[in-house]
C-alpha angles and dihedrals in degrees: 000000000000131000133209123181135206094035120157124217093234087052093055094044090065086074091071084080090056099061101275116135124211122244130192116269113252099199138033088247095065123094101175134008117191131172134195116177109314093339118100122192119197121185115200128205087250090067093252116137116205122198118200134180139075109352095240093047093047090050092052092049092048092052090050092052090050090054090049093058102265091132125236129319115265120240106268122222108239100215120184118257110252137175134205126014118335131179117204121191133189139165137223137196092036093124097034120107093213121053131031120253136292130204124185134180131197127198123205145162130201094286094045091046090058091051092049090051090048089053089058095245112184140160106302090230087067094054132078116244089245089062097046104072098046090045092048089052091054091047089053090053094057107029138043111259137181125190133191111193111186118195120221093255093058090041092053090050088068088063095221099319089130094145093057090045092049093049092051094047094049091049092046094052094047094044090054089055094057133231120349139110109287120223118192132189099240118243129172110291093012111168097156124104139023092266127030118191133165115244088013088157089071094045105044124043091211093058089046090053090048091052088055093047089048095047090049091053090047092053089051093048090052091049090052091048090049091057091048090049094043094232138065113280117219124239122232126015105269107081101030104112095096091049093050087051089052091054091051094048090050090049092232124163106260092204089070098053111027143036099259092195090065111110093231091055092046091052091048094050093047 
């Protein structure tokens, strides 16, 4: 399998003059499906072009596409081979000053896993924010998903017990999806899941999908809080001083917008 990104439909259709024959699309996410010999090319609405077939034939076809100006192959996520039903879960906003916390879980079997790979699912940290929400919407259409989006006020009510909160949210999301082996992206103090692994989002496609769904919900939460605050809230924790000052000048309740137990917030309030 090989993967190209940023491919246009018009660009791919030129291959019809080079011996490729069109085939009917099999999902709503496909724009073009072409085949030549044992090599299948599928262009998705995301602009990702997937090449499938015998490894040597796919390699030759990918080199030919590069020579014809299709750009370079994208780095492919090397997910582990799995079987049966798997639930993957991951969280977002944990290290952000603004916002609460979000946990998402995605459930998949062999057929759904193949669809997730075909969508180009990857660890959310490797994707731009503009790709996240559309990709999360597509994931929700083909896989079972559960999301827990905790606003800052509820997060702050836990008084810094973030590990207990995370463990409970991961367990709740997985439980609501039913019986399956539960894979969790390991964090300090993690007791959730049947398997806890560091960087699980780069090892299991379900965890990668969960990271995308969680990040999309986190972006939506930050957008909601930005409307409530009356100005755009920053992501992360590095460049937040001006936004904290803005909260103070507007006399807004910090507990509704930031994690008040974060050191940078404590220092600012002192």
